[in-house]
VMD Tcl script that builds the backbone (N, CA, C; Angstrom):
set m [mol new atoms 432]
animate dup $m
set s [atomselect $m all]
$s set {name element resname resid chain x y z} {
  {N N MET 1 A 20.531 32.532 -6.123}
  {CA C MET 1 A 21.819 31.608 -5.847}
  {C C MET 1 A 21.525 30.553 -5.636}
  {N N ASP 2 A 22.361 29.265 -5.867}
  {CA C ASP 2 A 22.208 28.098 -5.557}
  {C C ASP 2 A 22.232 27.813 -4.352}
  {N N TRP 3 A 21.330 26.897 -3.691}
  {CA C TRP 3 A 21.585 26.385 -2.409}
  {C C TRP 3 A 22.645 25.937 -1.896}
  {N N HIS 4 A 23.578 25.015 -2.623}
  {CA C HIS 4 A 24.656 24.787 -2.246}
  {C C HIS 4 A 25.819 25.722 -2.258}
  {N N THR 5 A 25.556 26.979 -2.792}
  {CA C THR 5 A 26.715 27.943 -2.864}
  {C C THR 5 A 26.196 28.835 -1.639}
  {N N LEU 6 A 25.058 28.984 -1.591}
  {CA C LEU 6 A 24.561 30.026 -0.357}
  {C C LEU 6 A 24.952 29.262 1.205}
  {N N TYR 7 A 24.692 27.952 0.941}
  {CA C TYR 7 A 25.018 27.380 2.313}
  {C C TYR 7 A 25.707 25.978 2.027}
  {N N ASN 8 A 27.497 26.565 2.230}
  {CA C ASN 8 A 28.171 25.597 1.955}
  {C C ASN 8 A 28.368 24.595 3.481}
  {N N GLN 9 A 29.277 23.528 2.929}
  {CA C GLN 9 A 29.269 22.508 4.127}
  {C C GLN 9 A 29.782 23.144 5.436}
  {N N ASP 10 A 30.232 24.214 5.779}
  {CA C ASP 10 A 30.710 24.628 6.837}
  {C C ASP 10 A 29.616 25.872 7.288}
  {N N ASN 11 A 28.532 26.050 6.562}
  {CA C ASN 11 A 27.476 26.948 6.476}
  {C C ASN 11 A 26.240 26.475 6.791}
  {N N PRO 12 A 25.786 25.678 7.839}
  {CA C PRO 12 A 24.554 24.978 7.721}
  {C C PRO 12 A 23.281 25.853 7.992}
  {N N PRO 13 A 22.460 25.716 7.030}
  {CA C PRO 13 A 21.322 26.571 7.316}
  {C C PRO 13 A 20.426 26.263 8.206}
  {N N SER 14 A 19.300 27.240 8.911}
  {CA C SER 14 A 18.627 26.821 9.934}
  {C C SER 14 A 17.450 26.562 9.410}
  {N N VAL 15 A 16.467 25.816 10.125}
  {CA C VAL 15 A 14.952 25.354 10.000}
  {C C VAL 15 A 14.443 26.533 9.142}
  {N N GLU 16 A 14.382 27.551 9.921}
  {CA C GLU 16 A 13.719 28.831 9.082}
  {C C GLU 16 A 14.439 29.491 7.820}
  {N N GLU 17 A 15.879 29.225 7.748}
  {CA C GLU 17 A 16.233 29.924 6.368}
  {C C GLU 17 A 16.211 28.688 5.225}
  {N N THR 18 A 15.696 27.529 5.530}
  {CA C THR 18 A 15.584 26.549 4.669}
  {C C THR 18 A 14.076 26.931 4.363}
  {N N SER 19 A 13.326 27.095 4.876}
  {CA C SER 19 A 11.891 27.355 4.861}
  {C C SER 19 A 11.777 28.722 3.829}
  {N N GLN 20 A 12.528 29.583 4.185}
  {CA C GLN 20 A 12.499 30.957 3.249}
  {C C GLN 20 A 13.113 30.756 1.916}
  {N N PHE 21 A 14.208 29.671 2.071}
  {CA C PHE 21 A 14.759 29.598 0.653}
  {C C PHE 21 A 13.721 29.161 -0.323}
  {N N VAL 22 A 13.139 27.997 0.284}
  {CA C VAL 22 A 12.088 27.108 -0.216}
  {C C VAL 22 A 11.203 28.015 -1.089}
  {N N GLY 23 A 10.449 29.047 0.158}
  {CA C GLY 23 A 9.389 29.956 -0.462}
  {C C GLY 23 A 8.183 29.332 -0.819}
  {N N ASN 24 A 7.881 28.032 -0.612}
  {CA C ASN 24 A 6.388 27.349 -0.811}
  {C C ASN 24 A 5.990 26.559 0.440}
  {N N PRO 25 A 4.868 27.081 0.793}
  {CA C PRO 25 A 4.070 26.367 1.883}
  {C C PRO 25 A 4.133 24.849 1.818}
  {N N LEU 26 A 3.916 24.377 0.511}
  {CA C LEU 26 A 4.324 22.523 0.678}
  {C C LEU 26 A 5.104 22.083 1.309}
  {N N TRP 27 A 6.314 22.946 1.466}
  {CA C TRP 27 A 7.547 22.736 2.482}
  {C C TRP 27 A 7.167 22.422 3.483}
  {N N GLU 28 A 6.480 23.427 4.331}
  {CA C GLU 28 A 5.916 23.236 5.652}
  {C C GLU 28 A 4.963 22.263 5.840}
  {N N ASN 29 A 4.202 22.303 4.909}
  {CA C ASN 29 A 3.161 21.360 4.929}
  {C C ASN 29 A 3.568 19.659 5.137}
  {N N LEU 30 A 4.528 19.296 4.307}
  {CA C LEU 30 A 5.106 18.049 4.202}
  {C C LEU 30 A 6.100 17.688 5.562}
  {N N ASN 31 A 6.714 18.967 5.719}
  {CA C ASN 31 A 7.811 18.626 7.452}
  {C C ASN 31 A 6.436 18.727 8.421}
  {N N ASP 32 A 5.751 19.629 8.554}
  {CA C ASP 32 A 4.479 19.479 9.515}
  {C C ASP 32 A 4.188 17.939 9.529}
  {N N TYR 33 A 3.431 17.499 8.599}
  {CA C TYR 33 A 2.915 16.099 8.359}
  {C C TYR 33 A 3.768 15.302 9.118}
  {N N ILE 34 A 5.088 15.050 8.250}
  {CA C ILE 34 A 6.024 14.077 8.928}
  {C C ILE 34 A 6.228 14.028 10.299}
  {N N GLN 35 A 6.364 15.172 10.714}
  {CA C GLN 35 A 6.669 15.534 12.372}
  {C C GLN 35 A 5.804 14.957 13.171}
  {N N SER 36 A 4.493 15.249 12.576}
  {CA C SER 36 A 3.279 14.920 13.492}
  {C C SER 36 A 2.872 13.534 13.401}
  {N N ALA 37 A 3.073 12.905 12.141}
  {CA C ALA 37 A 2.442 11.528 11.788}
  {C C ALA 37 A 3.459 10.752 12.388}
  {N N TYR 38 A 4.644 10.950 12.345}
  {CA C TYR 38 A 5.791 10.214 12.583}
  {C C TYR 38 A 6.204 10.355 13.877}
  {N N GLN 39 A 6.316 11.586 14.580}
  {CA C GLN 39 A 7.051 11.949 15.769}
  {C C GLN 39 A 8.398 12.184 15.669}
  {N N LEU 40 A 8.674 12.863 14.485}
  {CA C LEU 40 A 10.260 12.790 13.963}
  {C C LEU 40 A 10.555 14.358 14.023}
  {N N LYS 41 A 11.911 14.492 14.431}
  {CA C LYS 41 A 12.595 15.616 13.906}
  {C C LYS 41 A 13.435 15.774 12.678}
  {N N PRO 42 A 13.472 16.746 12.155}
  {CA C PRO 42 A 14.473 16.843 10.851}
  {C C PRO 42 A 15.843 16.729 10.818}
  {N N LYS 43 A 16.488 15.751 10.117}
  {CA C LYS 43 A 17.754 15.831 10.331}
  {C C LYS 43 A 18.683 16.621 9.026}
  {N N PHE 44 A 19.416 17.672 9.231}
  {CA C PHE 44 A 19.949 18.049 8.434}
  {C C PHE 44 A 21.283 17.189 7.971}
  {N N SER 45 A 21.682 17.162 6.779}
  {CA C SER 45 A 22.893 16.612 6.206}
  {C C SER 45 A 23.538 17.005 4.869}
  {N N TYR 46 A 24.667 17.001 5.026}
  {CA C TYR 46 A 25.313 17.591 3.689}
  {C C TYR 46 A 25.806 16.658 2.634}
  {N N SER 47 A 25.315 16.798 1.410}
  {CA C SER 47 A 25.741 15.845 0.634}
  {C C SER 47 A 26.988 16.530 -0.371}
  {N N LYS 48 A 27.657 15.752 -0.927}
  {CA C LYS 48 A 28.785 16.443 -1.868}
  {C C LYS 48 A 28.484 15.382 -3.221}
  {N N CYS 49 A 27.071 14.749 -3.352}
  {CA C CYS 49 A 26.534 13.954 -4.349}
  {C C CYS 49 A 26.689 15.132 -5.743}
  {N N SER 50 A 27.119 14.957 -6.657}
  {CA C SER 50 A 27.070 15.961 -7.826}
  {C C SER 50 A 25.639 16.018 -8.436}
  {N N ALA 51 A 24.970 15.106 -8.276}
  {CA C ALA 51 A 23.257 15.188 -8.729}
  {C C ALA 51 A 22.685 16.195 -7.790}
  {N N GLN 52 A 22.722 16.270 -6.736}
  {CA C GLN 52 A 22.079 17.251 -5.973}
  {C C GLN 52 A 22.925 17.771 -4.562}
  {N N PRO 53 A 24.071 18.518 -4.715}
  {CA C PRO 53 A 24.634 18.793 -3.846}
  {C C PRO 53 A 24.224 19.638 -3.040}
  {N N GLY 54 A 24.636 19.730 -1.579}
  {CA C GLY 54 A 24.273 20.758 -0.556}
  {C C GLY 54 A 23.566 20.027 0.543}
  {N N TRP 55 A 23.023 21.053 1.341}
  {CA C TRP 55 A 22.051 20.376 2.578}
  {C C TRP 55 A 20.672 20.015 2.264}
  {N N ASN 56 A 20.607 18.823 2.915}
  {CA C ASN 56 A 19.243 18.596 2.520}
  {C C ASN 56 A 18.802 18.018 3.917}
  {N N VAL 57 A 17.293 17.443 3.961}
  {CA C VAL 57 A 16.577 17.158 5.260}
  {C C VAL 57 A 16.110 15.794 5.138}
  {N N LYS 58 A 16.577 14.996 5.859}
  {CA C LYS 58 A 16.320 13.609 6.055}
  {C C LYS 58 A 15.321 13.226 7.084}
  {N N TYR 59 A 14.256 12.207 6.887}
  {CA C TYR 59 A 13.661 11.950 7.944}
  {C C TYR 59 A 13.646 10.273 7.806}
  {N N GLN 60 A 14.313 9.707 8.849}
  {CA C GLN 60 A 14.272 8.320 9.159}
  {C C GLN 60 A 13.583 7.844 10.697}
  {N N LYS 61 A 12.970 6.572 10.317}
  {CA C LYS 61 A 12.412 6.031 11.378}
  {C C LYS 61 A 12.778 4.491 11.622}
  {N N SER 62 A 13.331 4.243 12.917}
  {CA C SER 62 A 14.071 2.952 13.270}
  {C C SER 62 A 14.959 2.540 12.239}
  {N N GLY 63 A 15.911 3.556 11.604}
  {CA C GLY 63 A 16.925 3.215 10.794}
  {C C GLY 63 A 16.402 3.087 9.167}
  {N N LYS 64 A 14.999 3.317 9.182}
  {CA C LYS 64 A 14.558 3.375 7.878}
  {C C LYS 64 A 14.400 4.799 7.232}
  {N N SER 65 A 14.684 4.986 5.984}
  {CA C SER 65 A 14.396 6.359 5.607}
  {C C SER 65 A 12.857 6.557 5.217}
  {N N LEU 66 A 12.485 7.526 5.611}
  {CA C LEU 66 A 11.056 8.054 4.896}
  {C C LEU 66 A 11.208 8.581 3.753}
  {N N CYS 67 A 12.019 9.807 3.840}
  {CA C CYS 67 A 12.136 10.502 2.432}
  {C C CYS 67 A 13.526 11.265 2.953}
  {N N THR 68 A 13.971 11.964 1.915}
  {CA C THR 68 A 14.985 12.936 1.913}
  {C C THR 68 A 14.598 14.254 1.010}
  {N N LEU 69 A 14.529 15.307 1.577}
  {CA C LEU 69 A 13.936 16.638 1.151}
  {C C LEU 69 A 15.170 17.459 0.642}
  {N N TYR 70 A 15.048 18.185 -0.789}
  {CA C TYR 70 A 16.214 18.752 -1.300}
  {C C TYR 70 A 15.455 20.008 -1.504}
  {N N PRO 71 A 15.986 21.099 -0.891}
  {CA C PRO 71 A 15.263 22.696 -0.991}
  {C C PRO 71 A 15.802 23.285 -2.352}
  {N N MET 72 A 14.831 23.692 -3.037}
  {CA C MET 72 A 15.100 24.139 -4.210}
  {C C MET 72 A 14.430 25.657 -4.195}
  {N N GLN 73 A 14.715 26.774 -4.935}
  {CA C GLN 73 A 14.049 28.144 -4.989}
  {C C GLN 73 A 12.447 27.738 -5.573}
  {N N GLY 74 A 11.571 27.874 -4.598}
  {CA C GLY 74 A 10.138 27.987 -5.174}
  {C C GLY 74 A 9.234 26.537 -4.939}
  {N N TYR 75 A 10.166 25.545 -4.776}
  {CA C TYR 75 A 9.834 24.266 -4.583}
  {C C TYR 75 A 10.698 23.056 -4.116}
  {N N PHE 76 A 10.498 22.090 -3.593}
  {CA C PHE 76 A 11.512 21.110 -3.271}
  {C C PHE 76 A 11.650 20.022 -3.989}
  {N N ILE 77 A 12.521 19.029 -3.950}
  {CA C ILE 77 A 12.478 17.592 -4.548}
  {C C ILE 77 A 12.555 16.675 -3.143}
  {N N ALA 78 A 11.261 15.380 -3.408}
  {CA C ALA 78 A 11.422 14.742 -2.468}
  {C C ALA 78 A 11.937 13.186 -3.033}
  {N N LEU 79 A 13.114 12.783 -2.120}
  {CA C LEU 79 A 13.372 11.468 -2.606}
  {C C LEU 79 A 12.641 10.471 -1.842}
  {N N VAL 80 A 11.891 9.696 -2.505}
  {CA C VAL 80 A 11.519 8.377 -1.630}
  {C C VAL 80 A 11.728 7.065 -2.330}
  {N N VAL 81 A 12.355 6.368 -1.779}
  {CA C VAL 81 A 12.903 4.897 -2.295}
  {C C VAL 81 A 11.858 3.790 -2.050}
  {N N ILE 82 A 11.304 3.524 -3.358}
  {CA C ILE 82 A 10.368 2.431 -3.346}
  {C C ILE 82 A 10.923 0.976 -3.244}
  {N N GLY 83 A 11.145 0.449 -2.251}
  {CA C GLY 83 A 12.110 -0.820 -2.119}
  {C C GLY 83 A 11.151 -2.053 -2.588}
  {N N GLU 84 A 11.614 -3.389 -2.670}
  {CA C GLU 84 A 11.041 -4.281 -2.800}
  {C C GLU 84 A 9.788 -4.699 -2.140}
  {N N LYS 85 A 9.964 -4.294 -1.000}
  {CA C LYS 85 A 8.529 -4.904 -0.032}
  {C C LYS 85 A 7.640 -3.639 -0.256}
  {N N GLU 86 A 7.810 -2.611 -0.512}
  {CA C GLU 86 A 6.683 -1.581 -0.805}
  {C C GLU 86 A 6.254 -1.225 -2.274}
  {N N THR 87 A 6.867 -2.321 -3.640}
  {CA C THR 87 A 6.610 -2.322 -4.851}
  {C C THR 87 A 5.246 -2.827 -5.023}
  {N N GLN 88 A 4.761 -3.945 -4.575}
  {CA C GLN 88 A 3.088 -4.288 -4.727}
  {C C GLN 88 A 2.029 -3.369 -4.237}
  {N N ASP 89 A 2.348 -2.586 -3.031}
  {CA C ASP 89 A 1.234 -1.796 -2.458}
  {C C ASP 89 A 1.391 -0.410 -3.344}
  {N N THR 90 A 2.683 0.071 -3.911}
  {CA C THR 90 A 2.732 1.125 -4.340}
  {C C THR 90 A 2.489 1.081 -6.025}
  {N N GLU 91 A 2.116 -0.270 -6.494}
  {CA C GLU 91 A 1.675 -0.626 -7.732}
  {C C GLU 91 A 0.242 -0.552 -7.692}
  {N N LEU 92 A -0.379 -0.959 -6.557}
  {CA C LEU 92 A -1.817 -0.860 -6.466}
  {C C LEU 92 A -2.170 0.476 -6.299}
  {N N LEU 93 A -1.527 1.316 -5.637}
  {CA C LEU 93 A -1.911 2.744 -5.584}
  {C C LEU 93 A -1.474 3.552 -6.679}
  {N N LEU 94 A -0.609 3.170 -7.549}
  {CA C LEU 94 A -0.196 4.225 -8.780}
  {C C LEU 94 A -1.395 4.758 -9.498}
  {N N PRO 95 A -2.410 3.899 -10.107}
  {CA C PRO 95 A -3.739 4.501 -10.783}
  {C C PRO 95 A -4.006 5.451 -10.032}
  {N N SER 96 A -4.037 5.916 -8.680}
  {CA C SER 96 A -4.732 7.056 -8.062}
  {C C SER 96 A -3.629 8.128 -7.863}
  {N N LEU 97 A -2.366 7.823 -8.464}
  {CA C LEU 97 A -1.417 9.110 -7.847}
  {C C LEU 97 A -1.222 9.773 -9.625}
  {N N SER 98 A -0.815 11.306 -9.160}
  {CA C SER 98 A -0.999 12.058 -10.621}
  {C C SER 98 A 0.048 11.559 -11.839}
  {N N VAL 99 A -0.105 12.044 -12.723}
  {CA C VAL 99 A 0.315 11.213 -14.044}
  {C C VAL 99 A 1.724 11.431 -14.090}
  {N N ASN 100 A 2.296 12.696 -13.309}
  {CA C ASN 100 A 3.653 12.925 -13.390}
  {C C ASN 100 A 4.235 12.070 -12.486}
  {N N VAL 101 A 3.842 11.523 -11.505}
  {CA C VAL 101 A 4.208 10.545 -10.469}
  {C C VAL 101 A 4.317 9.109 -11.077}
  {N N GLN 102 A 3.095 8.983 -11.821}
  {CA C GLN 102 A 3.187 7.410 -12.307}
  {C C GLN 102 A 4.079 7.442 -13.459}
  {N N GLU 103 A 4.469 8.456 -14.201}
  {CA C GLU 103 A 5.504 8.324 -15.519}
  {C C GLU 103 A 6.715 8.255 -14.520}
  {N N LEU 104 A 7.136 8.992 -13.753}
  {CA C LEU 104 A 8.338 8.960 -13.143}
  {C C LEU 104 A 8.825 7.539 -12.468}
  {N N TYR 105 A 7.477 6.967 -11.958}
  {CA C TYR 105 A 7.614 5.545 -11.420}
  {C C TYR 105 A 7.995 4.535 -12.474}
  {N N GLN 106 A 7.483 4.743 -13.735}
  {CA C GLN 106 A 7.730 3.676 -14.785}
  {C C GLN 106 A 8.971 3.914 -15.292}
  {N N ARG 107 A 9.588 5.113 -15.393}
  {CA C ARG 107 A 10.734 5.516 -15.932}
  {C C ARG 107 A 11.956 5.158 -15.027}
  {N N THR 108 A 11.666 4.897 -14.000}
  {CA C THR 108 A 12.557 4.624 -12.925}
  {C C THR 108 A 13.173 3.345 -12.722}
  {N N SER 109 A 14.278 2.836 -12.989}
  {CA C SER 109 A 14.568 1.792 -12.853}
  {C C SER 109 A 14.771 1.153 -11.449}
  {N N PHE 110 A 14.439 0.005 -11.261}
  {CA C PHE 110 A 15.131 -0.517 -10.075}
  {C C PHE 110 A 16.367 -0.919 -9.813}
  {N N LEU 111 A 17.022 -0.144 -8.887}
  {CA C LEU 111 A 18.748 -0.207 -8.737}
  {C C LEU 111 A 18.846 -0.071 -7.171}
  {N N CYS 112 A 19.840 -0.753 -6.783}
  {CA C CYS 112 A 20.113 -0.587 -5.450}
  {C C CYS 112 A 19.234 -0.806 -4.547}
  {N N GLY 113 A 18.534 -1.926 -4.560}
  {CA C GLY 113 A 17.380 -2.260 -3.806}
  {C C GLY 113 A 16.021 -1.420 -3.782}
  {N N GLY 114 A 15.856 -0.605 -4.700}
  {CA C GLY 114 A 14.908 0.029 -5.212}
  {C C GLY 114 A 14.456 0.981 -6.296}
  {N N ARG 115 A 13.428 1.627 -6.121}
  {CA C ARG 115 A 13.167 2.763 -7.226}
  {C C ARG 115 A 13.574 4.147 -6.448}
  {N N TRP 116 A 14.264 4.776 -6.690}
  {CA C TRP 116 A 14.856 6.311 -6.065}
  {C C TRP 116 A 14.015 7.246 -6.785}
  {N N LEU 117 A 12.776 7.604 -6.306}
  {CA C LEU 117 A 11.997 8.459 -6.977}
  {C C LEU 117 A 12.570 9.971 -6.417}
  {N N MET 118 A 13.096 10.600 -7.500}
  {CA C MET 118 A 13.188 12.236 -7.198}
  {C C MET 118 A 11.955 13.020 -7.853}
  {N N ILE 119 A 11.312 13.408 -6.694}
  {CA C ILE 119 A 9.857 13.871 -7.163}
  {C C ILE 119 A 9.755 15.333 -6.779}
  {N N ASP 120 A 9.837 16.352 -7.868}
  {CA C ASP 120 A 9.623 17.620 -8.026}
  {C C ASP 120 A 8.242 17.927 -7.160}
  {N N VAL 121 A 8.276 18.336 -6.002}
  {CA C VAL 121 A 7.152 18.706 -5.423}
  {C C VAL 121 A 6.718 20.373 -5.612}
  {N N THR 122 A 5.732 20.619 -6.568}
  {CA C THR 122 A 5.264 21.998 -6.997}
  {C C THR 122 A 4.027 22.211 -6.961}
  {N N ASP 123 A 3.085 21.457 -6.455}
  {CA C ASP 123 A 1.793 21.402 -6.287}
  {C C ASP 123 A 1.191 20.680 -5.209}
  {N N LYS 124 A 0.021 20.704 -4.818}
  {CA C LYS 124 A -0.646 20.090 -3.678}
  {C C LYS 124 A -0.981 18.506 -4.135}
  {N N GLN 125 A -1.483 18.162 -5.519}
  {CA C GLN 125 A -1.402 16.968 -5.674}
  {C C GLN 125 A -0.345 16.074 -5.705}
  {N N THR 126 A 0.893 16.683 -5.999}
  {CA C THR 126 A 1.943 15.946 -5.944}
  {C C THR 126 A 2.391 15.912 -4.312}
  {N N LEU 127 A 2.420 16.826 -3.577}
  {CA C LEU 127 A 2.370 16.506 -2.103}
  {C C LEU 127 A 1.939 15.430 -1.527}
  {N N LYS 128 A 0.388 15.400 -2.172}
  {CA C LYS 128 A -0.416 14.471 -1.334}
  {C C LYS 128 A 0.235 12.995 -1.943}
  {N N ASP 129 A 0.541 12.628 -3.242}
  {CA C ASP 129 A 1.539 11.682 -3.695}
  {C C ASP 129 A 2.481 11.190 -2.989}
  {N N VAL 130 A 3.425 12.331 -2.557}
  {CA C VAL 130 A 4.582 11.879 -1.891}
  {C C VAL 130 A 4.321 11.104 -0.323}
  {N N ILE 131 A 3.077 12.078 0.364}
  {CA C ILE 131 A 2.790 11.577 1.404}
  {C C ILE 131 A 2.016 10.166 1.301}
  {N N CYS 132 A 1.483 9.697 0.221}
  {CA C CYS 132 A 0.946 8.398 0.147}
  {C C CYS 132 A 1.959 7.346 0.028}
  {N N LEU 133 A 3.230 8.023 -0.579}
  {CA C LEU 133 A 4.243 6.914 -0.749}
  {C C LEU 133 A 5.051 6.662 0.612}
  {N N ILE 134 A 5.288 7.880 1.274}
  {CA C ILE 134 A 5.989 7.960 2.615}
  {C C ILE 134 A 5.367 6.946 3.388}
  {N N ASN 135 A 3.813 6.805 3.379}
  {CA C ASN 135 A 2.897 6.254 4.210}
  {C C ASN 135 A 3.172 4.629 3.816}
  {N N ILE 136 A 3.399 4.180 2.815}
  {CA C ILE 136 A 3.649 2.923 2.043}
  {C C ILE 136 A 4.884 2.718 2.839}
  {N N ARG 137 A 6.004 3.399 2.704}
  {CA C ARG 137 A 7.272 2.912 3.415}
  {C C ARG 137 A 7.192 2.514 4.806}
  {N N VAL 138 A 6.506 3.550 5.573}
  {CA C VAL 138 A 6.390 3.374 6.990}
  {C C VAL 138 A 5.007 3.780 7.089}
  {N N LYS 139 A 4.326 3.135 7.971}
  {CA C LYS 139 A 2.904 3.523 8.440}
  {C C LYS 139 A 3.027 4.619 9.454}
  {N N PRO 140 A 2.160 5.533 9.469}
  {CA C PRO 140 A 2.614 6.584 10.479}
  {C C PRO 140 A 1.934 6.017 11.891}
  {N N LYS 141 A 2.585 6.861 12.873}
  {CA C LYS 141 A 2.194 6.627 14.218}
  {C C LYS 141 A 0.705 7.320 14.648}
  {N N ILE 142 A 0.653 8.313 14.075}
  {CA C ILE 142 A -0.385 9.072 14.474}
  {C C ILE 142 A -1.304 9.406 13.196}
  {N N LYS 143 A -2.519 9.491 13.153}
  {CA C LYS 143 A -3.458 9.828 11.844}
  {C C LYS 143 A -3.549 11.214 11.956}
  {N N VAL 144 A -2.983 11.852 10.813}
  {CA C VAL 144 A -3.201 13.215 10.758}
  {C C VAL 144 A -4.093 13.869 9.869}
}
mol reanalyze $m
mol bondsrecalc $m
mol representation Tube
mol addrep $m
């Protein structure tokens, strides 16, 4: 069943239900990392956006978005926006990222103040890439 059908706007999922739906340890790995490194709690938000409707998990630090996570069955999507300030550091880091993330970056246009990277997190390397991009957006408080 689709995420947005299973949990509609009036029926928010719990942290445990979200983790069970995703069913991939990478989900917990990223959430644990962000919560530890940035001392943040997840914020559930409902989106009516036709591109990715339903409940998502947002992480923000001092009003700046680190990422938004979209639960999918078996994996998740991490939205990381690379703004103008992060472009140079990201492009220096790009050769060390996975080919999939490099290609996604290259084909994503700069719109509304940044490159809106919707990254399918399905393996450990992609998870590492997402963590690197988040760390460029906002330096972590604590080394994890």
